[in-house]
C-alpha angles and dihedrals in degrees: 000000000000090000093053092049092049091049092052089060092064119086093221090064092060092047090049091051090053091048091049091052095045099041092038091058091048094047091048092051100041107017086225111174091219092055091048089052091051088053092051092049091047093052088052090049088052096047101040116073121232116262115254114247095012115156119234119214 
């Protein structure tokens, strides 16, 4: 539970959730391989923590 709460404090988690919802709806409706790939990438973005000290462009 602590891991989930710590992930929800990171902005990338919220962006990943939005991508999962949007691409998931598209993938479910069209079975588009690109939308499925976006879903997979978004799930990885949700599960993996941000690197400490990473520079943002």
